[in-house]
C-alpha positions as CSV (number, residue, x, y, z in Angstrom):
1,M,-40.6,-55.0,-12.9
2,N,-40.7,-51.4,-11.8
3,E,-37.8,-52.0,-9.5
4,S,-35.6,-53.2,-12.4
5,V,-36.6,-50.2,-14.5
6,N,-35.7,-47.9,-11.7
7,D,-32.4,-49.7,-11.2
8,A,-31.6,-49.4,-14.9
9,E,-32.5,-45.6,-14.9
10,T,-30.4,-45.0,-11.8
11,E,-27.5,-46.9,-13.4
12,A,-27.7,-44.9,-16.6
13,F,-27.9,-41.7,-14.7
14,L,-24.8,-42.5,-12.6
15,R,-22.8,-43.6,-15.7
16,E,-23.7,-40.3,-17.4
17,G,-23.0,-38.4,-14.2
18,L,-19.5,-39.9,-13.9
19,K,-18.7,-38.6,-17.4
20,C,-20.0,-35.1,-16.6
21,F,-18.8,-34.6,-13.1
22,M,-15.2,-33.4,-13.7
23,P,-16.1,-31.3,-16.8
24,A,-18.8,-29.6,-14.6
25,V,-16.4,-28.9,-11.8
26,Q,-13.8,-27.6,-14.2
27,A,-16.4,-25.4,-15.9
28,L,-17.4,-23.9,-12.5
29,L,-13.8,-23.2,-11.6
30,T,-13.2,-21.5,-14.9
31,F,-16.4,-19.5,-14.4
32,L,-15.1,-18.3,-11.0
33,K,-11.6,-17.6,-12.1
34,Q,-12.9,-15.5,-15.0
35,I,-14.9,-13.4,-12.6
36,G,-11.8,-13.0,-10.5
37,E,-9.8,-11.9,-13.5
38,R,-12.4,-9.3,-14.4
39,I,-12.3,-7.9,-10.8
40,G,-8.4,-7.8,-11.0
41,A,-8.5,-6.0,-14.4
42,V,-10.7,-3.2,-12.9
43,L,-8.4,-2.9,-9.8
44,K,-5.1,-2.9,-11.6
45,P,-4.9,0.8,-12.6
46,Y,-5.6,1.7,-9.0
47,D,-3.1,-0.7,-7.4
48,D,-0.7,1.9,-6.1
49,Q,-3.4,4.0,-4.5
50,L,-5.1,1.0,-3.0
51,E,-1.9,-0.6,-1.7
52,G,-0.8,2.8,-0.3
53,L,-3.9,2.6,2.0
54,G,-3.3,-1.1,2.8
55,L,-6.3,-2.1,0.8
56,A,-6.9,-5.1,-1.5
57,S,-5.6,-4.7,-5.1
58,S,-5.3,-6.8,-8.2
59,R,-2.4,-8.6,-6.6
60,S,-4.5,-9.7,-3.6
61,K,-5.7,-13.2,-3.0
62,F,-8.4,-14.7,-5.2
63,S,-11.2,-16.2,-3.2
64,F,-14.7,-17.5,-3.7
65,Y,-17.7,-18.8,-1.6
66,P,-19.1,-21.4,-1.3
67,D,-16.5,-24.0,-1.9
68,I,-17.0,-26.6,-4.7
69,A,-18.5,-29.2,-2.4
70,R,-21.3,-26.8,-1.4
71,A,-21.7,-24.8,-4.6
72,F,-24.2,-27.0,-6.4
73,A,-26.7,-26.8,-3.5
74,G,-26.1,-23.1,-2.7
75,Q,-28.3,-20.0,-3.2
76,V,-25.4,-17.6,-3.1
77,L,-22.1,-17.0,-4.9
78,E,-19.3,-14.7,-3.9
79,V,-16.0,-14.0,-5.7
80,D,-13.4,-11.5,-4.5
81,L,-9.8,-10.3,-4.4
82,K,-8.9,-9.8,-0.8
83,I,-6.4,-9.3,1.9
84,P,-7.7,-11.9,4.4
85,D,-9.2,-10.4,7.6
86,R,-8.7,-6.8,6.2
87,S,-10.4,-5.8,3.0
88,G,-11.6,-7.0,-0.4
89,F,-13.4,-6.0,-3.6
90,Y,-16.1,-8.5,-4.6
91,I,-19.3,-9.4,-6.3
92,Y,-22.1,-11.3,-4.6
93,I,-24.9,-13.1,-6.3
94,D,-28.0,-14.1,-4.5
95,F,-30.0,-16.6,-6.6
96,G,-33.0,-16.4,-4.3
97,A,-33.3,-12.6,-4.3
98,Q,-35.4,-10.4,-6.5
99,R,-33.7,-9.8,-9.9
100,S,-33.3,-6.1,-9.1
101,R,-31.1,-6.8,-6.1
102,A,-29.7,-10.2,-7.0
103,L,-26.2,-8.8,-7.8
104,Y,-24.1,-6.9,-5.3
105,V,-20.9,-5.1,-6.4
106,G,-18.8,-3.8,-3.6
107,F,-16.0,-3.5,-1.1
108,W,-15.5,-4.7,2.5
109,I,-13.1,-3.6,5.2
110,W,-12.5,-4.8,8.7
111,T,-10.1,-3.3,11.2
112,P,-8.7,-5.2,14.2
113,V,-8.9,-2.2,16.5
114,T,-12.3,-2.2,18.1
115,K,-12.6,1.5,18.5
116,D,-11.6,2.1,14.9
117,R,-14.4,-0.1,13.6
118,R,-17.0,2.2,15.1
119,S,-15.1,5.4,14.3
120,L,-14.5,4.4,10.6
121,F,-18.2,3.6,10.1
122,A,-19.2,6.9,11.7
123,A,-16.8,8.8,9.5
124,L,-17.9,7.2,6.3
125,R,-21.7,7.2,7.0
126,G,-23.4,10.2,5.5
127,L,-20.7,11.1,3.0
128,P,-22.4,12.3,-0.3
129,I,-20.0,10.1,-2.3
130,L,-21.6,7.0,-0.7
131,D,-25.2,8.1,-1.3
132,Y,-27.7,5.9,-3.0
133,P,-27.5,3.7,-5.1
134,W,-24.3,3.1,-3.2
135,E,-24.9,1.9,0.3
136,I,-22.7,1.6,3.4
137,E,-23.7,-1.0,5.9
138,T,-22.1,-3.3,8.6
139,G,-22.1,-7.0,8.5
140,D,-20.9,-9.7,10.9
141,Q,-18.4,-8.6,13.4
142,T,-18.9,-5.0,12.2
143,T,-17.3,-5.5,8.8
144,I,-18.1,-2.4,6.8
145,N,-19.5,-3.0,3.3
146,I,-19.6,-0.3,0.6
147,G,-21.4,-1.2,-2.6
148,T,-24.5,-1.3,-4.7
149,Y,-27.3,-3.8,-5.3
150,T,-28.3,-4.0,-8.9
151,D,-30.2,-5.9,-11.6
152,I,-28.3,-9.1,-12.4
153,E,-29.6,-9.4,-15.9
154,Q,-28.5,-5.9,-16.7
155,H,-25.1,-5.9,-15.1
156,F,-23.8,-9.5,-15.2
157,P,-21.3,-10.5,-16.6
158,N,-20.5,-6.8,-17.4
159,F,-20.2,-5.6,-13.8
160,E,-16.9,-3.8,-14.4
161,P,-18.3,-0.2,-14.7
162,L,-20.1,-0.6,-11.3
163,L,-16.9,-2.1,-9.7
164,E,-14.7,0.7,-11.0
165,E,-17.2,3.3,-9.8
166,T,-17.1,1.6,-6.4
167,V,-13.2,1.7,-6.4
168,K,-13.3,5.5,-7.2
169,R,-15.9,6.2,-4.5
170,V,-14.0,4.2,-1.9
171,L,-10.7,6.0,-2.7
172,S,-12.5,9.4,-2.6
173,A,-14.2,8.6,0.7
174,F,-11.0,7.4,2.3
175,E,-9.2,10.6,1.2
176,T,-12.1,12.7,2.6
177,I,-11.9,11.1,6.0
178,N,-8.0,11.1,6.0
179,F,-7.9,7.4,6.4
180,S,-4.1,7.1,6.1
181,Q,-3.6,9.4,9.2
182,R,-6.6,8.4,11.3
183,F,-6.9,4.7,10.7
184,L,-4.0,3.2,8.8
185,P,-1.7,2.5,11.9
186,G,-4.5,0.5,13.6
187,F,-5.6,-1.1,10.4
188,Q,-2.2,-2.6,9.8
189,T,-1.7,-4.0,13.3
190,K,-1.9,-7.8,13.6
191,Q,-3.4,-7.6,17.1
192,V,-7.2,-7.7,17.6
193,G,-9.4,-5.8,20.0
194,L,-6.9,-3.1,21.0
195,D,-7.8,0.6,21.3
196,Q,-6.0,3.1,19.1
197,A,-3.3,4.1,21.6
198,D,-2.3,0.5,22.1
199,A,-2.4,-0.3,18.4
200,T,-0.1,2.4,17.3
201,Q,2.5,1.2,19.8
202,S,2.4,-2.4,18.5
203,P,5.6,-3.7,17.0
């Protein structure tokens, strides 16, 4: 008897799930795209400055993590506009973190020139413009991240002021360290692991 009840409940659940699956996926994609559009709207007024430094802008690639297949079981969500393997502006939500640090609004950059990765981090570290609550840290493969952790209930979905402040601080910091002269040639090279001298001679 219990077996037949369980079978009936399972069947009813699957029938309802079939009706809900595609609307749920579409709702998730709409959710992600709307976040991407908000990021793009913040970046757009700064496109010329950002693109002049070879950085991600509102015209860069829309991206999110995890993919749809893993999203329902995940603890994190990331949405960004990026130039693959170079830079991006993004938000990161950690559903398992304390509320006060569950939302990260920031920027990442990675340069293919090994020497430049260390030099860029050293040049940026300690700049007053990147002081708390903005943080500069390195992630996997010495990707440099500049951003701020904040209370998700206070700043989502209205994260735009924090993102715009991040954009302004990144531009100010890069101007201070003379990024275009010191790092841009190596940053734009397609080769990986070169030193600065080799990179500037690359075709």
